[in-house]
C-alpha positions in Angstrom: -23.6 -12.1 -141.5 -22.8 -14.1 -138.4 -22.8 -12.7 -134.8 -19.0 -13.3 -134.8 -18.5 -11.2 -137.9 -20.7 -8.4 -136.4 -18.6 -8.5 -133.2 -15.4 -8.3 -135.1 -16.7 -5.5 -137.3 -17.5 -3.5 -134.1 -14.0 -4.2 -132.8 -12.4 -3.1 -136.1 -14.3 0.2 -136.0 -13.4 1.0 -132.4 -9.8 -0.2 -132.5 -8.8 1.2 -135.9 -10.3 4.5 -135.1 -8.2 4.6 -131.9 -5.1 3.6 -133.8 -5.6 6.2 -136.4 -6.2 9.0 -133.9 -3.5 8.1 -131.4 -0.8 6.3 -133.3 -0.7 7.8 -136.8 1.1 11.2 -136.6 1.0 12.3 -140.2 0.0 16.0 -140.2 -1.5 15.6 -143.7 -4.3 13.3 -142.4 -7.7 15.0 -142.5 -10.4 14.6 -139.9 -11.3 10.9 -140.2 -14.4 9.0 -139.1 -14.7 5.3 -139.4 -18.3 4.8 -140.7 -18.3 1.0 -141.2 -16.2 -2.1 -141.2 -16.9 -5.4 -143.0 -14.9 -8.5 -142.4 -15.2 -11.5 -144.7 -16.6 -14.8 -143.5 -13.1 -16.3 -143.3 -11.9 -13.3 -141.4 -8.9 -12.8 -143.7 -9.9 -9.5 -145.2 -11.7 -6.4 -144.0 -13.0 -3.3 -145.7 -12.9 -0.2 -143.5 -15.0 2.6 -144.8 -14.0 6.2 -143.8 -15.4 9.6 -144.1 -13.0 12.6 -144.3 -14.0 16.2 -143.8 -12.6 18.6 -146.3 -11.9 19.1 -149.9 -11.6 16.2 -152.4 -7.8 16.7 -152.4 -7.6 16.2 -148.6 -9.9 13.1 -148.9 -7.7 11.5 -151.6 -4.5 12.2 -149.7 -5.9 10.9 -146.5 -7.1 7.7 -148.2 -3.6 7.2 -149.8 -1.9 7.7 -146.4 -4.2 5.2 -144.7 -3.6 2.7 -147.5 0.2 3.0 -147.1 -0.2 2.7 -143.3 -2.5 -0.4 -143.5 0.3 -2.8 -142.5 1.0 -0.7 -139.4 -2.7 -0.5 -138.5 -3.1 -4.2 -139.0 -0.1 -4.9 -136.7 -1.4 -2.6 -134.0 -4.9 -4.1 -134.3 -3.3 -7.6 -133.9 -1.5 -6.5 -130.7 -4.8 -5.2 -129.2 -7.1 -8.1 -129.9 -6.9 -11.9 -129.5 -7.5 -13.5 -132.8 -5.9 -16.3 -134.7 -6.0 -14.5 -138.0 -5.7 -10.7 -138.3 -7.5 -9.5 -141.4 -5.8 -7.6 -144.2 -7.3 -4.1 -144.1 -8.5 -2.2 -147.1 -9.6 1.4 -146.6 -12.4 2.7 -148.7 -14.0 6.1 -148.9 -17.6 6.1 -147.7 -19.5 8.3 -150.2 -22.8 7.9 -148.5 -22.1 10.7 -146.0 -21.1 13.1 -148.8 -24.1 12.2 -150.8 -26.4 12.9 -147.9 -24.7 16.3 -147.3 -25.2 17.2 -150.9 -28.9 16.3 -150.8 -29.3 18.4 -147.7 -27.6 21.3 -149.4 -29.9 21.0 -152.4 -33.0 20.8 -150.3 -31.9 24.0 -148.4 -31.3 25.7 -151.8 -34.8 24.7 -153.0 -36.3 26.0 -149.8 -34.6 29.4 -150.1 -35.6 29.6 -153.8 -39.2 29.0 -152.8 -39.1 31.8 -150.3 -37.9 34.2 -152.9 
């Protein structure tokens, strides 16, 4: 990954997070954290990984809302940054955070079972 890609990935994380929290007013949105952003070498596409607190239903609904709002988010991102090409944005669920939480829960359960 080039330094330029890394810089744009950082901009994507910061700006898209701000756009979601300040501009999207849908009350169905869950608590969203942008965990990672990956732009392609040609800068035409970007995957934005999110983590959503809550039940699976809330997570799926939030992801669907963000997918439908991706055009608006892209337009707002384009207004905020100076780039020739504004990447198409694809939101994806980051399952790494959930997996880590599940492992932590299992370890806590094992510890409490050992004490008993």
